[in-house]
C-alpha positions, 0 to 999 in steps of 0.5 A, spaced: 724 435 298 718 435 293 713 439 297 718 444 298 719 444 291 712 444 290 710 450 295 716 454 291 713 453 285 705 455 287 708 461 290 713 463 284 706 462 280 702 466 284 706 472 285 708 472 277 701 472 275 698 478 281 697 484 277 697 490 281 690 494 280 692 500 283 697 501 277 692 499 272 686 504 275 690 511 275 688 515 270 693 517 265 696 524 266 696 528 259 700 534 258 699 539 253 704 545 253 703 551 248 709 556 248 706 563 245 710 569 242 709 575 238 714 575 232 720 579 232 722 586 231 719 588 224 721 593 219 718 599 220 721 603 215 717 600 209 710 601 207 710 594 206 703 591 209 708 585 210 715 587 212 721 582 213 724 583 220 730 588 221 737 585 224 735 586 230 729 582 229 733 576 226 737 576 232 731 575 236 728 570 232 735 566 233 735 567 240 728 564 241 731 557 238 737 558 243 731 558 248 728 553 246 734 548 245 733 544 250 725 543 250 721 538 245 717 541 241 712 537 237 709 542 232 710 550 230 704 555 228 705 561 225 700 566 221 702 567 214 706 573 215 713 574 213 715 576 220 712 571 223 715 565 219 721 569 220 721 569 227 719 561 227 724 559 222 730 558 227 726 554 231 724 549 226 730 549 223 733 547 230 727 542 231 727 539 224 720 541 223 715 544 218 712 551 220 704 550 220 700 556 218 694 557 223 688 563 221 688 567 227 681 568 226 679 561 228 683 560 234 683 554 238 678 551 234 676 543 235 681 541 230 687 545 233 685 542 240 685 535 238 691 536 233 695 538 239 693 534 245 698 531 249 703 535 245 708 541 246 706 547 241 710 553 239 705 558 236 708 564 233 703 570 232 702 578 233 700 583 238 693 582 238 692 575 236 698 572 241 694 575 248 687 573 245 690 566 243 692 565 251 685 567 253 681 563 249 686 557 251 684 559 258 677 561 257 678 568 261 679 575 259 686 576 263 691 578 258 691 584 254 694 586 248 701 587 248 705 593 247 708 594 240 714 595 242 713 588 246 717 582 242 720 578 248 714 576 252 713 568 252 707 566 254 706 558 256 700 555 257 700 548 261 694 544 261 694 537 265 688 534 265 683 539 267 687 544 270 690 550 266 696 554 268 699 560 265 706 562 266 710 569 263 716 571 262 720 576 259 726 576 254 726 583 252 
């Protein structure tokens, strides 16, 4: 009986101390997701260079909040224009996040890459900056300037380790 008890203890200790080398050697898969949209419909009846959104634009901005409702967002970036800020505002409010500003002339620099790595990020831009931002991330010139009436295109750029994929959805 003593031998059985001693053998049981030895087996128990041996199995409890065993480490699974396979699990330790697996590299962590880090995923970064960028959701890029253009601002909603702007007021074209004004000569103001920084117009507000129209009623339709405000409805679209609220619709973006509904689209992103079940998606965890870590950061929201927008240019400093009223129309982009107003487009981002409903999502930021729903997610209780601050809207961070970015300079569209310095897209996807090292600071931005490092601060968003492994995160899920919404970026609100313009017809000419959103496709450029996507192209800069993927390091290819695949996406052209958006039509001025296209306010419902969503670019989803997913980076898993060194693999990048782009998905485009239309909410027009």
